[in-house]
Structures are given as structure tokens and as C-alpha cells.
C-alpha positions, 0 to 999 in steps of 0.5 A: 500500500502506497499512502499518499492521499489525505484520507489514506493518511487518516488510516495511519493516526491511530494506535491499538491499545491493549491493557493488562490488570495485575490479576490478568484481566485484558482490556482494549481501547484506541489512541492516536498520535498528536503533533505539537509544536515545542517551545524549544522548536521541533515537534513534540508527539503524544499519544491520546486516549481516554483516562478510562482506557488505562485506568486500573491496569498494570500495564498499557501496550501501544501496537505500531505498524512497522515501516518499509525501508521505502518508508511505507507501512509495512501491512501485517507487521507490528512493533509494540511499545509498553508504558505504565499507566502512571506515565500518562497525564490526565486532564486536570478536570476530573470529568473530562475524559482525555489522557496522554503521554509522550511517545516521540522518544519510544518511537525514536528508539525504534527508528534507532534500532533499525525497526522504524514504525509508520505512523501519521499524526494529527497536527495543531492546525487540524484541530477544530476552532470557532473560526474553522467550524463557522465554515461548516454547518453545525450538523455534519457528517463525521468519520471516526477511526479505531477498534471497536470491540477490539476488531481490526484487520488481523492480516493488515493490522489496519483499524476500522473506519465508521461514520455517521454525523453530529447529533448536536451542533458542532459549535455548541458545548452540549449540556455545557461541557466541551463535548458534542454528541454523534449519531454513530455506533460506538462500542467499547474499544472505540474509546479514544477514537479520533473524530474527523470532519472530512470535507467532500470534493466539490461539495458546496460550503454552507453559503452554497459556493462549490469549487471544481478542481481546487485543492482538497480541504484537509480533514478537521479534527473534531475531538476524541470519543469517550463514551456511548449513551445506554438505556436499561431494557427489561429482559421480560416484559411484565406487569408486575415490574418486581425483580425484572432482569435488565439489559443495556442497550446502546443508543447509538449516541456517542460522546465526544470531547472536543479538540480544544481540550485535547489541544489544551492538555498537550499544551499543558504537557509540553509547557511544563516540560 
């Protein structure tokens, strides 16, 4: 596979995360790579996920694709980087489910050992701002990438791409929190998935203008999936209503923390050295 287009590159921003507790219980989730400018020059590379993905674990393993000598993805070849949960920095607001860890040093060590990883990262300029969102409708199609229920292509090791649309206005904070909702199939394992608005080529903007043959607009990073709304459903419908077992049914309404909170935590970590 030769990676060149903007959309192709989105397949390589995510990292499959597996966790292991001290008593041997396994878990899984999604992470993605974020590139932020460093004060002294250069770029700091961070891996972003949710707090709940790593909490309670004893070991966190991040699974990267290997790179070929030509600098392309070596599909089906994996490289693993391990970390302890204590190495991750969580958002200072306990209610904001975002955590990240510096990963640039580990990836440089792999490259120095002659086993480089192939990856792409989300740059600061891709993060949604109020000015960027003003160019789009409040409700737009969205794309999110990750490993729902731990699923991935076990032959190529590529992630699963899913789509839906924003269920609340992208430029409004839902319930007064730095979140918005997406109408999409979100499952455990999708936690930590980056969410993008991918402008369609030759599609009209919110004012009805269409550019034919122009350069494609880059994807906009909207935020990170953290959870999904659920409802209780009785297993047996009876009139008594006492002692009825319930199951939880997913509402297909995913909760996404906004890109600005991801960017803010990254700046806090980098500025603190």
C-alpha cells in the first residue's frame, strides 16, 4: 500500500491499545498521535486516549505498524511499545476523559534500532476552532477511526473506519460541557477514537459555493470519542415490574470531547516540560 492522499493518511493516525491488570484481565481501546510544537523548536509527539482506557491496568501496550525501508507501511508487521499507566497525564478536570503520554522518544528508539514504525499524526492546525467550524454547518457527517470491541484487520493490522453525523451542533457545548454528540455506532474499544470532519470534494459550502478542481480541504479534527449513551431494557416484559432483569442497550449516541480540550492538555504537558 502506497500512502499519499489525505484520507489514506487518516488510517495511520490511530494506535491499537491493549491493557492488562495485575490479576490478568485484558482490555482494549484506541489511541491516536498528536503533534504539537515545542517551545524550543521541533515537534512533540503525544499519544492520546481516554482516562478510563488505562485506569486500573498494570501495563499499557501500544501497537504500531512497522515501516518498510522505502518508508511505507509494512502491513501485517507490528511493533509494540509498553508503558505504565502512571506515565500518562490526565486532563486536570476529573470530568474530562482525556489522557496522553509522550511517545516521541520511544518511536525514536525504534527507528535508531533499525525497526521504525509507520505512523501519521494530527497536527495542531487540524484541530477544530470556532473560526474553522463557522465554515461548516452545525450538523455535518463525521468519520471516526479505531478498534470497536477490539476489532481490526488481523491480516493488515489496519483499524476500522466508521461514519455517522453530529447529533448536536458542533459549535455548541452540549450540556455546557466541552462535548458534542455523534449519531453513530460506538462500542467499547472505540474509546479514544479520533473524530474527523472530512470535507467532500466539490461539495458546496454552507453558503452554497462550489469549487471545482481546487485543492482538497484537509480533514478537521473534531475530538475524541469517550463513551456512548445507554438505556435499560427489561429482558421480560411483565406487569408486575418487580425483580425484572435488565440489559443495557446502546443508543448509538457517542459522547465526544472537543479538540480544544485535547490541544489544551497537550500544551499544558509540553509547557511544563
